[in-house]
C-alpha positions in Angstrom: 55.6 12.4 10.5 53.5 13.5 13.5 50.2 14.1 11.5 50.4 10.9 9.6 47.7 8.3 9.6 48.7 4.8 8.7 46.5 4.4 5.6 47.3 1.2 3.3 45.7 2.5 0.0 46.1 5.9 -1.6 42.4 6.1 -1.9 41.9 6.1 2.1 44.4 9.0 2.4 42.9 11.0 -0.4 39.3 10.6 1.1 40.5 11.9 4.3 42.3 14.9 2.5 39.2 15.8 0.9 37.0 15.5 4.1 39.4 18.0 5.8 38.9 20.3 2.8 35.1 20.1 3.1 35.2 21.0 6.6 37.0 24.1 6.0 34.6 26.8 6.3 36.9 29.4 4.5 37.0 27.7 1.3 35.0 29.2 -1.6 32.9 27.1 -3.7 35.3 27.3 -6.6 38.0 26.1 -4.5 36.1 23.3 -2.8 35.2 22.3 -6.5 38.7 22.4 -7.7 39.5 20.1 -4.6 37.0 17.6 -5.6 38.3 17.6 -9.3 41.7 16.7 -8.1 40.6 14.2 -5.5 38.8 12.3 -8.3 42.0 12.5 -10.6 44.1 11.0 -7.6 41.5 8.3 -7.2 41.4 7.5 -11.0 45.2 7.3 -11.2 46.4 6.0 -7.9 43.6 5.1 -5.8 44.4 1.4 -5.6 47.9 1.7 -5.0 49.3 0.9 -1.7 51.0 4.0 -0.2 54.0 2.2 1.1 54.6 0.6 -2.4 54.2 3.8 -4.5 57.5 5.4 -6.0 58.4 8.9 -7.0 58.6 7.7 -10.5 55.0 6.2 -10.7 53.6 9.5 -9.2 55.5 11.9 -11.8 54.3 9.2 -14.5 50.6 9.6 -13.4 50.8 13.4 -13.9 52.1 13.1 -17.5 48.7 13.4 -19.1 49.1 14.4 -22.8 46.1 16.8 -22.8 47.3 18.4 -19.5 49.1 21.7 -19.4 52.1 22.2 -17.0 49.9 24.1 -14.5 47.4 21.2 -14.6 50.1 18.6 -14.1 51.4 20.7 -11.2 48.0 20.8 -9.4 47.7 17.2 -9.7 51.2 16.5 -8.2 50.4 19.2 -5.4 47.2 17.4 -4.4 48.6 14.0 -4.8 51.4 15.0 -2.4 49.3 16.4 0.2 47.1 13.2 0.4 50.1 10.9 0.4 51.9 12.8 3.2 48.8 12.6 5.1 49.1 8.9 4.7 52.8 8.8 6.0 54.3 8.7 2.5 58.1 9.4 2.5 60.6 9.0 0.0 64.4 9.7 -0.5 64.1 11.6 -3.7 62.0 14.7 -4.1 59.1 14.8 -6.5 60.0 16.8 -9.7 57.0 19.3 -10.2 56.3 20.6 -13.7 57.8 24.2 -13.9 55.1 27.0 -13.4 53.9 28.2 -16.6 54.5 31.9 -17.2 51.6 34.2 -16.0 50.6 35.3 -19.4 48.2 38.1 -20.6 45.4 36.6 -18.8 46.6 38.2 -15.4 47.2 41.5 -16.8 44.5 43.9 -15.3 43.4 46.7 -17.7 42.8 50.3 -16.7 38.9 50.0 -17.0 39.2 46.6 -14.8 41.4 48.7 -12.3 38.8 51.4 -12.2 36.1 48.9 -11.4 38.2 47.6 -8.4 38.6 50.9 -7.1 34.9 51.2 -7.2 34.5 48.2 -5.0 37.3 48.8 -2.6 36.7 50.8 0.5 38.5 53.3 2.8 42.4 52.9 3.1 42.3 49.7 1.0 41.0 51.7 -2.0 44.0 54.1 -1.5 46.4 51.0 -1.1 45.1 49.7 -4.4 45.7 53.2 -6.2 49.5 53.0 -5.1 49.8 49.2 -6.3 48.8 50.4 -9.5 51.4 53.1 -9.7 54.3 51.2 -8.2 53.9 47.4 -9.0 55.5 46.5 -5.7 54.8 43.7 -3.6 51.8 44.1 -1.2 53.8 43.6 2.0 56.1 46.3 1.1 53.4 48.8 0.6 51.6 47.6 3.8 54.5 48.7 6.1 55.0 52.2 4.7 54.6 54.8 7.3 54.9 58.8 7.5 58.5 58.4 8.9 59.7 55.8 6.3 58.9 58.2 3.5 61.5 60.7 2.1 58.9 63.2 1.3 61.7 65.4 -0.6 63.0 62.6 -2.9 59.7 60.7 -3.1 61.2 57.3 -1.9 61.1 54.9 0.9 63.9 52.6 1.8 62.9 49.4 3.6 65.2 47.1 5.2 62.7 44.6 6.3 61.7 42.9 2.9 61.3 39.7 1.1 64.7 39.6 -0.6 66.7 41.3 2.3 68.6 38.0 3.2 69.3 36.9 -0.2 70.6 40.3 -1.5 71.9 42.0 1.6 70.6 45.2 0.4 67.5 47.5 1.3 64.6 47.9 -0.9 63.9 51.2 -2.4 60.2 52.1 -3.4 60.2 54.9 -6.0 56.9 56.8 -5.7 55.3 58.6 -8.8 53.6 61.8 -8.5 50.2 60.2 -8.3 51.4 57.7 -5.7 52.7 60.8 -3.6 49.5 62.4 -3.8 47.8 59.5 -2.2 50.7 59.3 0.5 50.4 63.1 1.3 46.4 62.4 1.6 47.1 59.7 4.0 49.6 61.6 6.0 47.0 64.4 6.4 44.6 62.0 7.6 46.8 60.2 10.2 49.6 62.7 10.9 52.2 59.8 11.7 52.5 56.1 11.7 51.1 53.7 9.0 49.5 55.4 6.0 47.2 52.5 5.2 45.3 50.9 7.9 42.8 48.1 8.3 39.6 48.3 10.3 41.5 47.8 13.4 44.0 50.5 12.9 46.8 47.7 12.0 48.7 47.4 8.8 47.2 45.3 6.2 48.2 41.6 6.7 48.8 39.2 3.9 45.4 37.1 4.7 43.3 40.5 4.8 44.6 41.3 1.5 43.8 38.2 -0.2 40.4 38.1 1.3 39.6 41.7 0.2 40.8 41.1 -3.3 38.8 37.8 -3.4 35.6 39.5 -2.3 36.2 42.0 -4.9 36.9 39.5 -7.9 33.6 37.6 -6.9 31.8 40.9 -7.1 33.2 41.8 -10.3 33.5 38.3 -12.1 37.0 38.4 -13.0 40.1 37.3 -11.2 42.3 39.9 -9.6 44.9 39.7 -6.9 47.5 42.0 -5.3 50.0 40.2 -7.5 47.9 40.9 -10.6 48.9 44.6 -10.0 52.6 43.6 -9.8 52.4 41.5 -13.1 50.5 44.2 -14.9 53.1 46.9 -13.8 55.9 44.7 -15.1 54.2 43.7 -18.3 53.5 47.3 -19.1 56.7 48.4 -18.4 58.3 45.8 -20.8 55.8 46.6 -23.5 56.7 50.2 -23.1 60.6 49.2 -23.9 61.8 50.0 -20.5 65.0 48.2 -19.8 64.7 45.0 -17.8 67.5 46.2 -15.4 65.5 49.4 -14.6 62.3 47.3 -14.1 64.1 45.1 -11.9 65.2 48.0 -9.7 61.8 49.6 -9.5 60.2 46.3 -8.6 62.8 44.7 -6.2 63.4 41.6 -8.3 66.1 40.3 -10.4 66.8 40.6 -14.2 66.9 36.6 -14.1 63.3 36.4 -12.5 61.9 38.9 -15.1 63.3 36.9 -17.9 62.1 33.5 -16.5 58.6 34.7 -15.7 58.0 37.1 -18.7 59.4 35.1 -21.5 55.8 35.2 -22.9 56.4 38.7 -24.1 58.8 37.6 -26.6 57.3 34.2 -27.2 53.7 35.4 -28.1 53.9 38.8 -29.9 50.5 38.6 -31.4 48.9 37.9 -28.0 51.0 41.0 -26.5 49.9 43.2 -29.3 46.3 42.5 -28.1 47.1 43.1 -24.6 48.6 46.3 -25.1 45.7 47.4 -27.3 43.3 46.7 -24.1 45.7 48.6 -21.8 45.8 51.9 -24.1 
């Protein structure tokens, strides 16, 4: 491991890891506070252990705190692994991370919140967000849409370069609503040809640009919102509206299995979901 430093104790590696986070000027205060929290937990549970002697079982046991949720346990394991790898820790068996909890209702964006986001978004990014709301597609799929890719008669776009192309061997079809088509037509009038959504330099919105713009909007509005909040909201609304899972999977470019895995909360917590649909309506 080229970047590994021969620390003896977990404490030494954890301190170095935190020092790196502190020097990262791009980290927001909330993220840095998160780093400090997990640094303290790693020190409390593993700090005096010798890195060379620590086993996978011991790391997994350290994460099994009765009052911690799966997400909390996973956060601890992720940070502990980052610290340990920095110290040259290697094991034959992979660490079993707690399975991610279902996203649940808290990541659903209500329509009033969506309108607030539009109020803070600027230029092409505002139009980009409008279409995310309509389609629930992955942001990277929408970012690559050009005037030439859109089938204007059938209101679709067929992508050969997409996240699941290698796994499925199939192209990805985006199906545009009437409102989405209205946005695309306005963007086509604006540019004539080429990319329909462009950043300040005339390029496609990259992943980091999208993340940073949503972070700024979230900070200004006081609630969490990301591009994937829009995807989660679209799928949640569709399920609550009674649309067949197979149709939702086709519309969003995912599998029936993935929807069942990640949206089990819709069946497991009907009371909570009634509250969600009330907010959405």
